[in-house]
N, C-alpha and C positions, 0 to 999 in steps of 0.2 A: 433477523430479529437480535443476534448476539455476534459479538466480536469474541471468538475464542482462541487465546494465544498466549504465549510466554510473557510474563509482564516485564515491565521496563524500570527502570530506577524511578521515573517520574509517577509511575502507579501506586507508589507507597502510601500517599495521604487517602487514596481510595482503597487500599488494602486495610490499612489501619480503621478506615470508617466502617468496614464490612465487619472487621472481625469484632469489632466493638459493638455494633449492633445485631449481628445475627449469629456470632458465636459465643462472647461473654463480655459483658461489661467490664471495662477495667482489665483485660487480660493481659497477663505478661508481656506479651509481644505488643501490645497496644501502648502501656505505660512506659517501656523500657525501649529506646531505640537501640539502647547497647546490646540487648539481649536480640532484637530482631535483626541487627547487623551481625552479630555472631553467627546466628543460626541461619540465616536466609540472603544475606548479601553476597553474591558470587564473586569469589576473589580474581576470577578471570575476566569476566565480563562487565562487572559493576552494577548488573542488574539483580532484581529480587528473584529468587528461587521460588518463584509462584506461577501455576498456570491458571489465568481468569478467563470467565466467562462476563464479558462487559455489555451490558444492555445498551443497544444502539439509541434505543427511544430516552431511556431515563439517564443513560451516562453512567450509570452506577454499575457496581459488579454484583451479580446474583448468584455466583457460585465461584468457587476456588478450590485448588489443590496446592499445596505448599509442598516442597520436596527438598532433601538435604543430598547434593553429592558428597561422597565420602572425602573426595579431594577438597572441599570446604575447608576443611584443616590441615591439607599438606597438598600443595599444587601438584607435587610429583606423582600423586596417586590418581592423577587424571587419565594416565594411560590405561588405568584398571578399570575405569568406567563402572563404579557400583553407586547405585542409586538409592536412598530411602524416600519414602512418601512419608508425608507428615499431616499437618491438619487438612481436612475434607470437610468442605461445607457447602450445602445448598440452601438457599433462602426456604424457609418454610411456606410463606405466603404465596408461592406460584404453584400453579398447577401440578399435579403429581407426573403427568405426561411428560411436561416440559423439564421438570425436575429430573426425571429419571434419564431423559436425553442428555441433558447437560452432565450427569454424572457420567455418562458413557463417554462422552466427548471428552471430559477431562481426564479420565483413566485412558484413553486411546492416545492422548498426547504424551501421558505420562510413560506409557510403555514404549514411546518412541523417543525418549530422551537421548540424543547424543550415541545411539545404536550401543546402549549400554550393556555389559556384560552380565550384571545382576540388578533386580529390582526388589526391593523388600517394603513392606508395610507392617508395622508392630503396633497392637492396641487398637484393632478394628472396631468399628461401631457395628451393631446390628446390621445395618443396612448396607455397609462395606463387606460383609460377611455373605450376605447375600449376592452382591454384585460380583465379587471373586469366585464365589460357587458357581454362579453363572457362567462365566468365564472359564470354568474348569480349572482354575488355579488351586494350588496346594494351599489348604487352609489347616492350621493346627494351633495348639496352645504351648506356649511357654512353660518348660519345668521350673519348679522354685525348690532350691534346696537351703538347708539351714543347719546349724549347730547351736543348741542352746548353752546359755552361760550355766555351768551347775553350779556356780555359787549363788545363782538368784533363786529366791524362795517364793517372792509374789511378784508376777509378772504384771506389767502395765501396759506396754505397747503389745507383746504376742499374748496369747491365751493358750498356756501350754502347763504341762506338769512333766516332770523328769520320769524317765522310764527305764528299763533294762536295754533297749536298744541303743541308748546313749552311752552306754558303759563301754566305750572303745578304746583302744590301746596302739601306740604308735607300734611302728616295727623296730627292728634291731639296729637300723642305720640310722637312727634319730640323731647321733652326733655328728652325722654328715649332713645334716639338714638343717637348714636355717631362715627363718622368716625375718627379714630387716624390715620395722615398720617405719614409717617417715622417711622413707627411702628416696633418694635425691635423683630425678630422672633428669634434671637439667643438664649435665655434663654427659649423658648417654649420646651415642651416635647409632647409626643403624647396623654398625658392627658390632654392638655391645650384646646383642642376644638376636636369635633366629627369629623370624616372624613364622607364625601357624600359616600351613598351607591349606588355605580356606578363605572364602569369600564372606563378607567384602575384606579386601585387602587393607591392611592398617600399616603403620611404621611407627617409629620412636618419635617423628615428628609431629603425626596424628595425635598421639598421647598427650604431647605437650601443648598443641593448640586447641585440642578438645577439651583437656582436664586442667592443665597445670595453670593454663591462662584464662581459665572461665572466668567471665565478667561478673558473675554472682556466687556461684557455690565455690565452696572450697573442698578439693578432694586430696585426700592422703594415698601414698602408694607404698606397696609392700612388695619387696623383692624377695622372691622365692630362692634360695640357693641350696643346690646338692653338691656337696664336696667343691665348696666355694666357687661353683660356677652358676651364672644367673640364668635361672632357667624358666622364670615366669615373672611377671609384673602384675600385680593385682592392683585395680583402681578402687579405692574404697571412698565412700561419703559416709558420715557421720549423720544421723537423723535423730530429732529429738521430738518428744512429746511431753511436755511440762519438764519434770526431772529426769525423765527416763531417755535412755540412749539404745540405739541399736547401730549396727554396722551393716552397710551394703556394699557388696562387691557388685560395681557396675559395669567393669570390664576385665578381662582376663587377656594377657598378650604374651606372646612367646610360644614356639613350638614344642617346649618343655611343659606347658600348662596341663596338657593332657596325660602326662605320664609320672606325676608326682606321687610320692609315697604317703601315707598317712601322717596328717597334720594335726590330727584332734588335740593332742595335748598342747601344742604350740598355741593352736588357736585358742585353747581356754585359758592361756596365760595372757594372750592378746586381748581377750575378751574381758578378764578382770582388770587388765591393765586401763582400759578405756571405759571400765564401768558400764558395760553395754548387756543388753539382755540376751543378745544372740548376733550372730553374723549369718547373712542369706545371700544368694544369687540366683537370678533369673537366667535360665540358658535353654539354647535348644542348639542342637548340633554336635554338643560331646555326649557320648555315651553315658548313660546314668552309672555304670562301675566306676567312671572317672571322678565322681563326685562321693560315691561311696567308699573308694579307697582311700580318698582325702579325709574321710569321717563325717561327710555331710549325711544329712537324712533328706529323702524327696518328700516334699510336702503333699499331702493327700488333700485334695480341694474338694473332693466328696463328701467330706464329713468338717465337722467342725471341732473336733477334739483337740487339734492344734490349730491356730490361727497365727499366721505369718503375715501381717499386712502388707499392701503394695502402695495404698494412697495417703499420704501424709499432708498433702496441701490440697485442701484439709483433709486431717485424719481421719480415716476410718478403719475400725478394727473388725476387718473383715478379710476373707480370703477372696481372690479374684482368680478368674481364668482370662489369661492375656491372649488374645488371638492375634496370629501374624499370618502373612502370605508371603511367598517370594516367588520370583521366576529367574532361571538361570537361561544364560544364552547356551552355555555349555553344561549340557546335561551330566556331566562327569565332574563338575565342581561340586564342593561341598558348601553348605551355607551354615553360618554360626551366628547366632544372636545372643547378645547380652542386654542389660537394663539400660546401658549408655548409648545403645544405638538408636540410631532415628531421633524422635525429640523425644523419647520416653523419660529421660533425666533432665526434665527441663523445668525450671521453677514455674510454678502456678500462681503464688503469690509474692509480691515484691512490697516490702514495707518501707 
């Protein structure tokens, strides 16, 4: 009844029709071919990175799974074979038994893509969580860390009040530490900074193609220097809700990103400069002590005493639990997640 396979370039009209009808009307991937190509047009094969279940009778797609190879943004990373899952959708108007079978077939094909070294999916739905747990995959939630702007009295994006936990001080080596905002990564080469030893493998070229050349979003880059040596690159996106602003660290690059000293006072200055309520970072894989040392506080999502939103398109002032799963070919590898991974930092509203 179904032709279940990797999509071809000529399947794009059917994919767009399916997303528009069964995922979300006028979804960003539907209305912007530029965004669709940026995220899903394979730079090697020229096909679109989807697994589709095409109904042989209706000739329509009844289910699909989108995926994003990390080499989408740097072909040289093909050898590392790290893959992210993206949109997963089965039509609601087919029987539960068929829907369940289709989901299993899609996941089986996904977990056999190019004999990959790692597979990850972030932002799991309740149904996806059940599937992954049934497959005995590791499932957990991403941690969220934040620093409030001490000069803000009335928060509009966040819900928070200042307390003694935020009275952090930098260490004595502050004069050896510099954060350069609006840092230009264009002239950087792979020798400019050492990459972190974890998966998914990234590169300077990846940062440029994924963030600097994004067709819709505009990202800032902060270079963190210790004794004039570049230790880490932070990728920042400014989010706005009416007149209020916040800063989001969507990626951290560099082997030195995990060994930085306290940055609290410097970050306070930058928060004031950008007139932002706070800065936050979603992460899994770095020890909590890494962020605590830098001056961040871990968000407690079990209460609503502090709310640091994650949904901005449309905006929802609430804490969320962002579920993820991953699978490693080599169990000795370490997996690290940021907001910019997979399709998490993707425009949902295109004006």
